[in-house]
C-alpha positions, 0 to 999 in steps of 0.5 A: 878657416871654416870646417870642411871635408879633409879638415882635422877638427879639434872640439871640446864638448859636453854630451847629454841626454833628454834628462840632462844627464851628462853622458860624455865630456871632454872636460879635463881632457884634450879636445876630440880630434877627428877627420871632417868627412871621414865618418870618424863622428856621428853624421848629425854632429859632423853635419852641424859643424860643417862651415863652423870657425875656430872659437864658434860655440854651438848646441847640437840636438840630434834625433837617433837617426842623426846619431847612432840610429834606432834600436834594432830589435833583431840585435837583442837576442838570447844566448844559452849559459853555455855560450859564456866561459864564466857565468859568475861574471855575466850580470846585466850592464856588463859589456863584452866583444863579441864577433858577428856573423859578418866577422865584425866585432861588436860591443855586446851588453847583457840586458838580463840573465835568466834561469837558462839563457842571457838576453844580450843586445848588440846595438850601440848603447846610445842607439834610440837616444836623443842626443845633445852636444854643447860644442866649442870649436878649438882647432881646425887645420888641413889633413895631412896626406897620410891622415887622408890615406888613413882616414883618421887624425895623426898627432905629434905622438902617434894617433889620435883616438 
């Protein structure tokens, strides 16, 4: 069986940046399970996995446009101190959830704390970065109708995340 839309795929992976810093890995954990074709993973990785089979190992090098996109300067803004409940917790690198104007919840990262305001960034933390995946395909199966209806993988113990 080859990876195609409407398949459940399990992969082991290691993600690194251009400096070969490890950003994430499934090592020591369950493989990552996802529903192929449902936009459960970044577009460039999904495209590279199409047509692969169990046991295939590959290196996938992605530019930002194929991953989390370029940095959007409009998502970097300043907010007054009064926008935060507890300024003692607001430090560079701290992440929190914020609701955007469209009602969507975003993860926001504090970039800088200044005298009168805080610079926050609502871009994905990996936006603007080239990413490198070392991947092994561990499992492929047809998705159940319920998985297709829900747009994500279900496992024996419930939902895979």
